[in-house]
PAGU-710629 format. One record per residue: chain; residue number from 1; x negated, y, z negated of N, C-alpha, C, O, CB in turn. Coordinates in steps of 0.001 Angstrom, whole numbers. Glycine has a CB too. Example, Ala and Ser with C-alpha at 12.3 -4.5 7.8 and 13.67 -1.06 7.14 Angstrom:
BEGIN
(pt "A"; 1; (-13190; -5690; -7800); (-12300; -4500; -7800); (-13200; -3300; -7800); (-14236; -3319; -8465); (-11308; -4473; -9046));
(pt "A"; 2; (-12850; -2250; -7080); (-13670; -1060; -7140); (-12900; 30; -7870); (-13409; 1138; -8039); (-14084; -598; -5725));
//
This chain:
BEGIN
(pt "A"; 1; (-6683; -29900; 35471); (-6917; -30717; 34059); (-6734; -30368; 33229); (-6701; -29157; 33014); (-7830; -31105; 33667));
(pt "A"; 2; (-6572; -31059; 32551); (-6150; -30536; 31020); (-7928; -30790; 29758); (-8565; -31783; 29405); (-4337; -31999; 30353));
(pt "A"; 3; (-8075; -29165; 29474); (-8303; -28908; 27994); (-8549; -29302; 26261); (-8041; -28704; 25313); (-7700; -28530; 28001));
(pt "A"; 4; (-9474; -30477; 26205); (-9035; -31034; 24757); (-9007; -30204; 23352); (-10066; -29885; 22813); (-9957; -32134; 24473));
(pt "A"; 5; (-7857; -29903; 22838); (-8408; -29159; 21553); (-7636; -29983; 20171); (-6533; -30508; 20023); (-7922; -27269; 21639));
(pt "A"; 6; (-8735; -29805; 19353); (-8185; -30282; 18362); (-7425; -29689; 17082); (-7944; -29153; 16103); (-8983; -30846; 18090));
(pt "A"; 7; (-6379; -29866; 17273); (-5312; -28916; 16510); (-3712; -30305; 15439); (-3183; -31390; 15677); (-4361; -27581; 18404));
(pt "A"; 8; (-3669; -29548; 14661); (-2688; -30774; 13998); (-1406; -30611; 14638); (-1911; -30776; 15748); (-2430; -30698; 12266));
(pt "A"; 9; (-544; -30484; 14828); (477; -31058; 15469); (1890; -29605; 14783); (2997; -29181; 15117); (607; -33106; 14867));
(pt "A"; 10; (1161; -29440; 14021); (2221; -28467; 12694); (1332; -26630; 12967); (1782; -25485; 12914); (1729; -29425; 10155));
(pt "A"; 11; (206; -27092; 13199); (-526; -25968; 13177); (-197; -25412; 14782); (-227; -25969; 15879); (-2178; -26311; 12750));
(pt "A"; 12; (212; -23668; 14211); (533; -23127; 15532); (-764; -22178; 16590); (-1925; -21838; 16359); (1813; -22136; 15124));
(pt "A"; 13; (-304; -22095; 17186); (-1587; -21722; 18354); (-1583; -20367; 18201); (-602; -19638; 18050); (-1362; -22131; 20114));
(pt "A"; 14; (-3471; -19887; 18279); (-3648; -18558; 18195); (-2861; -17757; 18246); (-2548; -17194; 17198); (-4253; -18204; 18813));
(pt "A"; 15; (-2177; -17357; 19591); (-1993; -16940; 20784); (-328; -17049; 20641); (466; -16627; 21482); (-2830; -17817; 21956));
(pt "A"; 16; (-58; -17565; 19661); (1286; -17534; 20181); (1880; -16544; 19322); (1340; -15639; 18686); (2044; -18904; 20177));
(pt "A"; 17; (3591; -17018; 19455); (4279; -16007; 18648); (3412; -15802; 16765); (2806; -14952; 16112); (6152; -16708; 18615));
(pt "A"; 18; (3952; -17324; 16624); (4125; -17514; 15016); (2193; -17078; 14399); (1719; -16686; 13333); (4791; -19731; 14606));
(pt "A"; 19; (1425; -17546; 16208); (278; -17214; 15149); (-558; -15705; 15405); (-1581; -15369; 14808); (-901; -18528; 15255));
(pt "A"; 20; (162; -14907; 16451); (-3; -13597; 16413); (751; -12727; 14894); (331; -11785; 14221); (635; -13161; 17871));
(pt "A"; 21; (1826; -13442; 14814); (2386; -13007; 13373); (1681; -13113; 12751); (1246; -12023; 12377); (3332; -13497; 12747));
(pt "A"; 22; (1160; -14025; 12283); (60; -14750; 11125); (-1187; -14055; 11017); (-1983; -14102; 10079); (-405; -16311; 11499));
(pt "A"; 23; (-1289; -13221; 12385); (-2556; -12341; 12877); (-2511; -10847; 11554); (-3096; -10340; 10597); (-2193; -11686; 14997));
(pt "A"; 24; (-1329; -10752; 12465); (-981; -8994; 11865); (-219; -9029; 10351); (482; -8018; 10331); (369; -8017; 13131));
(pt "A"; 25; (-140; -9391; 9723); (297; -9945; 8479); (-1164; -9983; 7379); (-1238; -9405; 6295); (1007; -11579; 8848));
(pt "A"; 26; (-2525; -11058; 8199); (-3441; -10575; 7375); (-4003; -9240; 7488); (-4502; -8653; 6528); (-4331; -11353; 7401));
(pt "A"; 27; (-3892; -8579; 9108); (-4255; -7395; 9175); (-3814; -6423; 7833); (-4526; -5763; 7076); (-3736; -6980; 10448));
(pt "A"; 28; (-2508; -6599; 7864); (-1762; -5955; 6920); (-2443; -6534; 5913); (-3545; -6868; 6348); (-274; -6088; 6924));
(pt "A"; 29; (-2289; -6877; 4522); (-3410; -7054; 3932); (-5071; -6912; 3856); (-5853; -6731; 2923); (-3204; -7753; 3902));
(pt "A"; 30; (-5202; -7056; 5079); (-6492; -6358; 5000); (-6362; -4690; 4310); (-6909; -4089; 3386); (-7091; -6339; 6633));
(pt "A"; 31; (-5629; -4469; 5034); (-5063; -2316; 4948); (-5439; -1999; 3626); (-6222; -1211; 3097); (-2896; -1721; 5036));
(pt "A"; 32; (-4427; -3085; 3164); (-4116; -2992; 1536); (-5327; -2732; 1007); (-5648; -1568; 771); (-3501; -4325; 783));
(pt "A"; 33; (-6082; -3674; 776); (-6871; -3980; -243); (-8401; -3324; 714); (-9511; -3664; 306); (-6711; -5857; -766));
(pt "A"; 34; (-8314; -2648; 1625); (-9898; -1531; 2280); (-9129; -250; 1748); (-9788; 779; 1593); (-10377; -1393; 4623));
(pt "A"; 35; (-7669; -252; 1439); (-6786; 1017; 1004); (-7120; 1290; -137); (-7512; 2428; -396); (-5330; 919; 986));
(pt "A"; 36; (-7029; 51; -1354); (-7186; 46; -2484); (-8696; 116; -2651); (-9074; 575; -3729); (-6505; -975; -3025));
(pt "A"; 37; (-9807; -328; -1608); (-10513; -33; -2259); (-11915; 1681; -1948); (-13021; 2088; -2304); (-10858; -1453; -2331));
(pt "A"; 38; (-10915; 1984; -1198); (-11367; 3187; -536); (-11105; 4523; -2308); (-11763; 5378; -2901); (-10008; 3513; 1335));
(pt "A"; 39; (-9483; 3740; -2431); (-9148; 4549; -3716); (-10327; 4674; -4855); (-11056; 5598; -5217); (-7877; 3834; -4411));
(pt "A"; 40; (-10122; 2959; -5342); (-11318; 2884; -6438); (-12921; 3650; -5952); (-13615; 4087; -6870); (-11599; 1066; -6718));
(pt "A"; 41; (-13288; 3739; -4915); (-14681; 3796; -4898); (-15043; 5017; -4725); (-16176; 5384; -5036); (-15269; 3031; -4004));
(pt "A"; 42; (-13991; 5968; -4116); (-14613; 6854; -3202); (-15216; 8057; -4210); (-14533; 8131; -5232); (-13478; 7393; -2012));
(pt "A"; 43; (-15992; 8727; -4186); (-16430; 9924; -4883); (-15422; 11060; -5081); (-15300; 11588; -6186); (-17547; 10451; -4179));
(pt "A"; 44; (-14691; 11445; -4010); (-13606; 12441; -3825); (-13050; 12273; -4148); (-12930; 11058; -3986); (-13123; 12833; -3117));
(pt "A"; 45; (-11541; 12968; -5245); (-10251; 12878; -5179); (-9924; 12431; -4150); (-9442; 11310; -3989); (-9658; 13830; -5378));
(pt "A"; 46; (-10309; 13870; -2661); (-9405; 13456; -1643); (-8969; 11807; -1355); (-7951; 11132; -1506); (-10037; 14006; -457));
(pt "A"; 47; (-10634; 11537; -751); (-10775; 10312; 25); (-10468; 9688; -892); (-10223; 8681; -228); (-11958; 9891; 693));
(pt "A"; 48; (-10092; 9153; -2649); (-9790; 8774; -2799); (-7899; 8537; -2779); (-7296; 7535; -3164); (-10617; 8855; -3270));
(pt "A"; 49; (-7417; 9576; -2309); (-5612; 9780; -2452); (-5464; 9282; -968); (-4354; 8806; -730); (-4801; 11738; -2794));
(pt "A"; 50; (-6486; 9294; 237); (-6394; 8939; 1274); (-6319; 7469; 1491); (-5788; 6879; 2432); (-7227; 9498; 1809));
(pt "A"; 51; (-7042; 6898; 294); (-7276; 5921; 451); (-6173; 4642; -273); (-5987; 3440; -84); (-8534; 6055; 131));
(pt "A"; 52; (-5475; 5970; -1404); (-4118; 5809; -1731); (-2659; 5090; -1011); (-1725; 4353; -1329); (-3932; 6954; -1873));
(pt "A"; 53; (-3421; 6205; 704); (-2143; 6137; 806); (-1962; 5179; 2003); (-855; 4801; 2386); (-1524; 7497; 923));
(pt "A"; 54; (-3363; 4746; 2672); (-3934; 3657; 3475); (-2883; 2205; 2540); (-2156; 1356; 3055); (-6100; 3643; 3288));
(pt "A"; 55; (-3173; 2399; 1265); (-2876; 716; 716); (-1116; 741; 484); (-418; -272; 536); (-3894; 270; -1200));
(pt "A"; 56; (-511; 2393; 174); (460; 2103; -19); (1205; 1903; 1439); (2331; 1405; 1427); (876; 2955; -929));
(pt "A"; 57; (624; 2268; 2657); (885; 2028; 3605); (1109; 462; 4425); (1888; 73; 5295); (162; 2740; 3907));
(pt "A"; 58; (176; -72; 3777); (-334; -1931; 3975); (447; -2556; 2997); (453; -3775; 2822); (-2179; -2449; 3584));
(pt "A"; 59; (1004; -1876; 2456); (1861; -2352; 1175); (3725; -1915; 1670); (4662; -2660; 1386); (1150; -1221; -557));
(pt "A"; 60; (3833; -1008; 2187); (5286; -882; 3163); (4934; -2135; 4209); (5910; -2407; 4909); (5511; 953; 4187));
(pt "A"; 61; (4032; -2767; 4412); (3910; -3296; 5915); (4164; -5092; 5031); (4758; -6008; 5601); (1858; -2785; 7042));
(pt "A"; 62; (3836; -5159; 4260); (3686; -6176; 3120); (5397; -6763; 3044); (5767; -7879; 3409); (3020; -5293; 1447));
(pt "A"; 63; (6373; -5543; 2402); (7719; -5514; 2161); (8297; -6048; 3545); (8925; -7094; 3709); (8222; -4041; 1704));
(pt "A"; 64; (7921; -5030; 4581); (8479; -5504; 5656); (8258; -7607; 5779); (9070; -8528; 5858); (7634; -4457; 6945));
(pt "A"; 65; (6973; -7544; 5741); (7035; -9410; 6285); (7889; -10168; 5311); (8286; -11307; 5559); (5309; -10366; 6218));
(pt "A"; 66; (8201; -9456; 4077); (8788; -10153; 2993); (10305; -10082; 3347); (11172; -10494; 2577); (8400; -9509; 1545));
(pt "A"; 67; (10602; -9455; 4732); (12385; -9284; 4672); (13302; -8510; 4397); (14520; -8616; 4542); (12903; -9858; 4074));
(pt "A"; 68; (12198; -7118; 3681); (13374; -5705; 3418); (11939; -5141; 4113); (10717; -5054; 3992); (14160; -4951; 1325));
(pt "A"; 69; (13010; -4862; 4865); (12641; -3288; 5014); (13543; -2313; 5005); (13500; -1463; 5894); (12037; -2998; 6142));
(pt "A"; 70; (14596; -2257; 3922); (14702; -968; 3668); (13565; -731; 2501); (13051; 354; 2230); (16218; -602; 3287));
(pt "A"; 71; (13250; -2192; 1773); (12047; -1643; 1192); (10857; -957; 1370); (10038; -358; 674); (11717; -2229; 867));
(pt "A"; 72; (11056; -1279; 2682); (9457; -978; 3201); (9829; 722; 3711); (8972; 1596; 3581); (8773; -2314; 4869));
(pt "A"; 73; (10863; 946; 4148); (11423; 2174; 3993); (11302; 3266; 3211); (11020; 4417; 3545); (12267; 2016; 3886));
(pt "A"; 74; (11566; 2766; 2010); (11528; 3672; 1029); (10243; 3552; 303); (10098; 4534; -425); (12654; 3534; 182));
(pt "A"; 75; (9280; 2739; 228); (7880; 3056; 279); (6604; 3411; 946); (5410; 3454; 650); (7663; 2538; 2));
(pt "A"; 76; (7549; 3705; 2227); (6731; 4847; 3330); (7308; 6363; 3103); (6578; 7292; 3447); (7079; 4413; 5185));
(pt "A"; 77; (8934; 6722; 2386); (9546; 7385; 2720); (8353; 8358; 1360); (7660; 9362; 1527); (11253; 6982; 2836));
(pt "A"; 78; (8615; 7315; -160); (8635; 7695; -1137); (7228; 7773; -1927); (6917; 8477; -2887); (9537; 7058; -1578));
(pt "A"; 79; (6537; 6890; -1260); (4759; 6323; -2178); (3966; 7452; -1205); (3297; 8417; -1574); (3897; 3959; -1794));
(pt "A"; 80; (4259; 7016; 116); (3103; 7406; 1272); (3693; 9127; 1217); (2949; 10077; 973); (3298; 6336; 3253));
(pt "A"; 81; (5080; 9234; 1482); (5230; 10720; 1564); (4692; 11338; 815); (3495; 11626; 791); (6285; 11191; 1495));
(pt "A"; 82; (6139; 11835; -440); (6327; 12314; -1768); (5192; 12089; -2835); (4593; 12974; -3446); (7519; 11711; -2238));
(pt "A"; 83; (5035; 10880; -2925); (3621; 10958; -4164); (2061; 11553; -3632); (1400; 12521; -4007); (3207; 9117; -4737));
(pt "A"; 84; (1759; 10255; -2344); (887; 10815; -2050); (-89; 11923; -1554); (-1313; 12025; -1474); (947; 10449; -1908));
(pt "A"; 85; (1173; 12847; -1201); (1736; 14535; -669); (1498; 15273; -2540); (1013; 16398; -2652); (4254; 14556; 168));
(pt "A"; 86; (1950; 14378; -3942); (2019; 15615; -4709); (795; 15503; -5526); (436; 16373; -6319); (3359; 15799; -5581));
(pt "A"; 87; (161; 14387; -5301); (-1114; 13937; -6097); (-2350; 14621; -4906); (-3545; 14550; -5190); (-1175; 11854; -6360));
(pt "A"; 88; (-1848; 15307; -3501); (-2979; 15491; -3005); (-2720; 17588; -3157); (-3626; 18417; -3072); (-3138; 14487; -1231));
(pt "A"; 89; (-1620; 17798; -3326); (-1158; 19188; -4340); (-1640; 19098; -5608); (-2072; 20133; -6115); (445; 19400; -4598));
(pt "A"; 90; (-1659; 18216; -6149); (-2168; 18743; -7547); (-3637; 18586; -7413); (-4248; 19005; -8396); (-1577; 17890; -8913));
(pt "A"; 91; (-4391; 18083; -6433); (-5847; 18229; -6845); (-5870; 19939; -6229); (-6444; 20868; -6799); (-7125; 16860; -5962));
(pt "A"; 92; (-5063; 20037; -4894); (-5525; 21342; -4319); (-4889; 22804; -5415); (-4831; 23982; -5062); (-4807; 21375; -2524));
(pt "A"; 93; (-4425; 22142; -6967); (-3568; 23588; -7731); (-4637; 23266; -8666); (-4885; 24197; -9432); (-1572; 23640; -8400));
(pt "A"; 94; (-5458; 22048; -8852); (-6257; 21801; -10308); (-7945; 22999; -9973); (-8470; 23332; -8910); (-6766; 19427; -10516));
(pt "A"; 95; (-8333; 23341; -11510); (-9838; 23951; -10916); (-10837; 23480; -11131); (-11142; 23295; -12309); (-10240; 25084; -11231));
(pt "A"; 96; (-11552; 23181; -10298); (-12564; 22166; -9459); (-13294; 22496; -10957); (-13327; 23667; -11335); (-13468; 22653; -7546));
(pt "A"; 97; (-13908; 21361; -11841); (-15128; 20616; -12675); (-16198; 20588; -12079); (-16307; 20462; -10860); (-14970; 19265; -13026));
(pt "A"; 98; (-17571; 20760; -13275); (-18698; 20357; -12950); (-18911; 18761; -12973); (-18696; 17975; -13896); (-19530; 21046; -13751));
(pt "A"; 99; (-19249; 18597; -12079); (-19254; 16770; -12025); (-20269; 16480; -13354); (-20774; 17430; -13951); (-20132; 15925; -10198));
(pt "A"; 100; (-20564; 14813; -13833); (-21217; 14838; -14717); (-21915; 14124; -14385); (-21648; 13348; -13467); (-20847; 14752; -15681));
(pt "A"; 101; (-23145; 14133; -15060); (-24654; 13297; -14879); (-24941; 12437; -15103); (-25448; 11496; -14493); (-25555; 13513; -15271));
(pt "A"; 102; (-24535; 12706; -16429); (-24510; 11191; -17036); (-23608; 10477; -17350); (-23405; 10116; -18509); (-25007; 11031; -17996));
(pt "A"; 103; (-22747; 10076; -16117); (-21550; 8858; -16005); (-21734; 7763; -16977); (-21147; 7347; -17976); (-21533; 8092; -14522));
(pt "A"; 104; (-22931; 7421; -16190); (-23222; 5990; -16228); (-24141; 5831; -17562); (-24260; 4783; -18196); (-23998; 5468; -14790));
(pt "A"; 105; (-24457; 6459; -17716); (-24977; 6734; -19330); (-24265; 6808; -20655); (-24846; 6762; -21739); (-25515; 7921; -19394));
(pt "A"; 106; (-22986; 6924; -20492); (-21901; 6689; -21341); (-20921; 5190; -21710); (-20335; 4831; -22731); (-21124; 7618; -20811));
(pt "A"; 107; (-21098; 4527; -20257); (-20728; 3836; -19874); (-22142; 2626; -20955); (-23162; 2906; -21584); (-20458; 4180; -18242));
(pt "A"; 108; (-21519; 1514; -20692); (-22567; 247; -21279); (-23066; -463; -20461); (-22755; -502; -19271); (-22046; -758; -22121));
(pt "A"; 109; (-23752; -995; -20908); (-24901; -1478; -19251); (-23447; -2406; -18732); (-22674; -2131; -17815); (-27090; -3001; -19620));
(pt "A"; 110; (-23415; -3765; -19837); (-22718; -4741; -19470); (-21197; -4295; -18764); (-20575; -5084; -18052); (-22647; -5575; -20690));
(pt "A"; 111; (-20745; -3014; -19054); (-19336; -2373; -17894); (-19493; -3093; -16815); (-19207; -4290; -16782); (-19341; -629; -17285));
(pt "A"; 112; (-19906; -2516; -15944); (-20095; -3048; -14561); (-19852; -4708; -14301); (-18762; -5091; -13876); (-21591; -2677; -14175));
(pt "A"; 113; (-20679; -5428; -14517); (-20593; -7194; -14377); (-19628; -7663; -15836); (-19492; -8850; -16130); (-22604; -8096; -14478));
(pt "A"; 114; (-19088; -6681; -16555); (-17725; -7486; -17009); (-16517; -7044; -16243); (-15434; -7628; -16254); (-17362; -7256; -18599));
(pt "A"; 115; (-16785; -6034; -15623); (-15107; -5948; -15211); (-15520; -6314; -13564); (-14626; -6588; -12763); (-14101; -3992; -15530));
(pt "A"; 116; (-16966; -6285; -13160); (-16403; -7376; -11817); (-15706; -9047; -12538); (-14666; -9684; -12375); (-18226; -7874; -10560));
(pt "A"; 117; (-16671; -9178; -13173); (-16554; -10410; -13450); (-15119; -11211; -13610); (-14758; -12251; -13059); (-17248; -10457; -14496));
(pt "A"; 118; (-14199; -10095; -14864); (-12941; -10227; -15094); (-12409; -10266; -13456); (-12005; -11368; -13084); (-12382; -9009; -16122));
(pt "A"; 119; (-12375; -9014; -12330); (-12066; -9471; -11312); (-12084; -10549; -10422); (-11340; -10690; -9451); (-12283; -8977; -11016));
(pt "A"; 120; (-13275; -11564; -10927); (-12689; -12309; -10108); (-12709; -13218; -10779); (-13740; -13855; -10561); (-13070; -12460; -8961));
(pt "A"; 121; (-12045; -13704; -11592); (-11662; -14452; -13203); (-9932; -14486; -12234); (-9640; -15348; -11404); (-11924; -13019; -15390));
(pt "A"; 122; (-9208; -13544; -12573); (-8063; -13183; -12188); (-8216; -13279; -10466); (-7228; -13924; -10114); (-7714; -11743; -12869));
(pt "A"; 123; (-8960; -12947; -9342); (-8719; -13258; -8099); (-8433; -14727; -8337); (-7265; -15098; -8220); (-9843; -12880; -7110));
(pt "A"; 124; (-9895; -16090; -8836); (-9654; -16894; -8785); (-8327; -17439; -9173); (-7560; -18164; -8541); (-10432; -17149; -9091));
(pt "A"; 125; (-8221; -16830; -10567); (-6160; -17548; -11084); (-5737; -17587; -9604); (-5914; -18547; -8853); (-4588; -16029; -12309));
(pt "A"; 126; (-4984; -16073; -9190); (-4440; -15964; -8457); (-4851; -16933; -7459); (-4582; -18055; -7889); (-4387; -14886; -8299));
(pt "A"; 127; (-5318; -16975; -6459); (-5623; -17734; -5538); (-5504; -19383; -5662); (-5226; -20048; -4663); (-6801; -17316; -5294));
(pt "A"; 128; (-5730; -19993; -6944); (-5422; -21075; -7165); (-4013; -21847; -7466); (-3688; -23034; -7426); (-6099; -21143; -7878));
(pt "A"; 129; (-3087; -20221; -7896); (-1744; -20515; -7895); (-1007; -19892; -7334); (184; -19784; -7626); (-1284; -20580; -8812));
(pt "A"; 130; (-1798; -19145; -6049); (-646; -19438; -4810); (-1022; -20434; -3835); (-306; -20512; -2836); (-342; -18140; -3900));
(pt "A"; 131; (-2152; -21322; -3953); (-2419; -22750; -3386); (-2145; -23837; -4153); (-2709; -24887; -3847); (-3715; -22945; -3047));
(pt "A"; 132; (-1534; -23825; -4920); (-861; -25014; -5581); (370; -25096; -5305); (878; -26201; -5117); (-921; -25063; -6928));
(pt "A"; 133; (1307; -23609; -5200); (2503; -23294; -5621); (3136; -23440; -4574); (2793; -22597; -3746); (2685; -22153; -6208));
(pt "A"; 134; (4329; -24495; -4023); (4937; -25305; -3035); (6666; -23587; -2646); (7740; -23228; -3127); (5521; -27553; -4109));
(pt "A"; 135; (5592; -23177; -1379); (6692; -22034; -1271); (7973; -22343; -333); (8132; -23065; 652); (5979; -20695; -666));
(pt "A"; 136; (8642; -21659; -916); (10237; -22343; -56); (10567; -21031; 902); (10364; -19841; 659); (12004; -22714; -1438));
(pt "A"; 137; (11113; -21618; 2008); (11410; -20331; 2999); (12526; -19821; 3274); (12885; -20624; 4135); (11063; -20473; 4162));
(pt "A"; 138; (13377; -19066; 3192); (13926; -19052; 2929); (14918; -18051; 4485); (14389; -17022; 4906); (13536; -18937; 1626));
(pt "A"; 139; (15733; -18345; 4869); (16582; -18340; 6192); (16781; -16559; 6322); (16948; -15977; 5250); (18330; -19390; 5993));
(pt "A"; 140; (16769; -16006; 7158); (17282; -14234; 7500); (18442; -14729; 7658); (18892; -15772; 8132); (16684; -13145; 8955));
(pt "A"; 141; (19220; -12993; 6760); (20013; -13332; 7050); (20392; -11456; 7784); (19384; -10794; 7537); (20721; -14265; 5877));
(pt "A"; 142; (20904; -11027; 8141); (21696; -10124; 8774); (20297; -9894; 10117); (19747; -10881; 10606); (22282; -8600; 7565));
(pt "A"; 143; (19922; -8454; 10525); (19281; -8348; 11672); (18642; -7683; 10963); (19121; -7422; 9860); (19752; -7956; 12915));
(pt "A"; 144; (17328; -7160; 11324); (16532; -6748; 10469); (15651; -5284; 11996); (14463; -5155; 12292); (15461; -8453; 9626));
(pt "A"; 145; (16496; -4754; 12380); (15829; -4045; 14154); (16044; -2738; 12901); (16554; -2902; 11793); (17202; -4083; 16435));
(pt "A"; 146; (15471; -1397; 13487); (15480; -343; 12841); (16072; 787; 13312); (15568; 1908; 13243); (14450; -130; 12578));
(pt "A"; 147; (17710; 376; 14050); (18769; 942; 14349); (19307; 291; 13021); (19491; 1074; 12089); (19403; 701; 15815));
(pt "A"; 148; (19543; -845; 12847); (20455; -1167; 11658); (19955; -661; 9757); (20574; -463; 8711); (20535; -2981; 11835));
(pt "A"; 149; (18409; -637; 10236); (17999; -234; 8898); (18154; 1672; 8915); (18278; 2309; 7868); (16192; -918; 8622));
(pt "A"; 150; (18119; 2238; 10112); (18328; 3893; 9895); (19892; 4261; 10076); (20246; 5434; 9956); (17381; 4853; 11137));
(pt "A"; 151; (20861; 3192; 10380); (22236; 3332; 10458); (22566; 3121; 8839); (23230; 4020; 8324); (22963; 2213; 11574));
(pt "A"; 152; (22116; 1896; 7907); (22108; 1889; 6418); (21315; 3015; 5730); (21574; 3126; 4531); (21552; 592; 5953));
(pt "A"; 153; (20434; 3845; 6209); (19624; 4436; 5385); (20446; 5944; 5182); (20473; 6782; 4281); (18065; 4448; 6021));
(pt "A"; 154; (21133; 5802; 6603); (21998; 7087; 6656); (23504; 7401; 6158); (24084; 8463; 5936); (22059; 7349; 7924));
(pt "A"; 155; (23956; 5863; 6061); (25084; 5480; 5610); (25523; 5433; 4370); (25864; 6416; 3712); (25223; 4588; 5958));
(pt "A"; 156; (25536; 3542; 3768); (25689; 3707; 2703); (24693; 3646; 1752); (24851; 3227; 605); (26443; 3132; 2522));
(pt "A"; 157; (23501; 4130; 2305); (22575; 4344; 1970); (22083; 5894; 1420); (20901; 6041; 1109); (22081; 3829; 2851));
(pt "A"; 158; (22849; 6815; 1335); (23440; 8328; 1936); (22013; 9080; 885); (20919; 9611; 1074); (25737; 8918; 1328));
(pt "A"; 159; (22971; 8665; -335); (23031; 9424; -1571); (21339; 9155; -2038); (20913; 10037; -2784); (24380; 8765; -2759));
(pt "A"; 160; (20564; 8294; -1762); (18891; 7149; -1644); (18567; 8739; -680); (18139; 9836; -1038); (18868; 4722; -332));
(pt "A"; 161; (18784; 8471; -27); (17982; 9740; 1195); (17767; 10903; 969); (16873; 11632; 1398); (18639; 10090; 2397));
(pt "A"; 162; (18793; 11153; 116); (19206; 12891; 240); (18549; 13154; -1116); (18461; 14340; -1432); (21189; 13459; 316));
(pt "A"; 163; (18011; 12123; -2081); (17938; 12076; -3830); (16540; 12837; -2928); (16304; 14045; -2933); (17900; 10175; -5240));
(pt "A"; 164; (15425; 11373; -1906); (14299; 11580; -1615); (13891; 13500; -1076); (13020; 14198; -1594); (14140; 10375; -532));
(pt "A"; 165; (14775; 13889; -10); (14299; 14422; 101); (14618; 15682; -471); (14147; 16659; 111); (14117; 14182; 922));
(pt "A"; 166; (15518; 15939; -1782); (15344; 16611; -2936); (14152; 16392; -3331); (13307; 17237; -3036); (16192; 16350; -3868));
(pt "A"; 167; (13736; 15167; -4128); (11904; 15727; -4315); (11592; 15879; -3339); (12571; 16525; -2966); (10697; 14887; -4888));
(pt "A"; 168; (10764; 15806; -2209); (9865; 16582; -1562); (9985; 17821; -1676); (9048; 18548; -2006); (9807; 16367; -430));
(pt "A"; 169; (11677; 18411; -1303); (11561; 19812; -1585); (11374; 20399; -2790); (11078; 21591; -2705); (12483; 20340; -1207));
(pt "A"; 170; (11520; 19535; -4925); (10794; 20243; -5435); (9656; 20521; -5489); (9025; 21459; -5978); (10937; 20180; -6048));
(pt "A"; 171; (9278; 19171; -4663); (7289; 19064; -5318); (6586; 20103; -4308); (5369; 20213; -4458); (6206; 17001; -4987));
(pt "A"; 172; (7190; 20886; -3293); (7003; 22127; -1668); (7050; 23148; -2787); (6099; 23731; -3308); (8647; 22357; 6));
(pt "A"; 173; (8135; 23234; -3011); (8629; 24512; -4120); (7570; 24501; -5118); (6678; 25292; -4811); (10235; 24272; -4996));
(pt "A"; 174; (7325; 23775; -6385); (6215; 23404; -6983); (5341; 23775; -6247); (5348; 25003; -6160); (6086; 22211; -7292));
(pt "A"; 175; (4489; 23248; -5595); (3185; 23674; -5762); (3251; 25226; -4623); (2256; 25949; -4672); (1975; 22218; -5277));
(pt "A"; 176; (4450; 25662; -3636); (4146; 27446; -3792); (4148; 28130; -4865); (3436; 29126; -4993); (5025; 28279; -3177));
(pt "A"; 177; (5258; 27525; -6143); (4814; 28685; -7482); (3488; 28804; -7848); (3122; 29748; -8547); (5433; 28340; -8910));
(pt "A"; 178; (2431; 27622; -7302); (1403; 27080; -8802); (169; 28148; -7503); (-772; 28897; -7764); (963; 24339; -9328));
(pt "A"; 179; (684; 27790; -6360); (-115; 28897; -5789); (-220; 30340; -5402); (-1166; 30907; -4856); (-281; 28600; -5070));
(pt "A"; 180; (1052; 30876; -5829); (1461; 31690; -5966); (806; 32583; -7110); (693; 33807; -7037); (2518; 31344; -5948));
(pt "A"; 181; (445; 31896; -8039); (97; 32464; -9873); (-1668; 32432; -9211); (-2471; 33354; -9358); (669; 30785; -11864));
(pt "A"; 182; (-1956; 31033; -8437); (-3617; 31464; -8366); (-3859; 30318; -9834); (-3192; 29830; -10747); (-4109; 33759; -8702));
(pt "A"; 183; (-5335; 30317; -9284); (-5751; 29673; -10508); (-6234; 30643; -11592); (-6441; 31851; -11479); (-6824; 28701; -10200));
(pt "A"; 184; (-6342; 30008; -12457); (-6542; 31045; -13415); (-8372; 30943; -13681); (-8926; 31710; -14469); (-5450; 30698; -14934));
//
């Protein structure tokens, strides 16, 4: 006996491969939004950097869904790795300052609602733009497996890979030099 399901003929089933890809994409976008929300709303800088790293990781997933695995790999290496660690080192080496209790008094009463209104307007405009645009689907070219990305990273893009490692090495050396001097 067959169950009757009302579903358009063109719509993918939820548990089919296409439906699961859509769910994974939505989870990736949710990771970006959640990381950004943590980054801008955290009171402690370490938590804000963690939120930024989560947002960067989700953004690498979005790049992968946009058929650019090399760009996703560079996002992970440069932003999640180097930039987040460099910001964390900067926070560690900075002298702690007293928090001001009068932060809200310095901003006006309309700053929060005005910022929320502008953000809601931009979100609505981008939503309308995204829904009204006729998106073109481009065919895949080449293979996008991890082995091919690794080979291209270490052969034809080897110079970029070495530059990233040098930047990370300089960040570590700079942190060690700052740590050796100590705080003033």
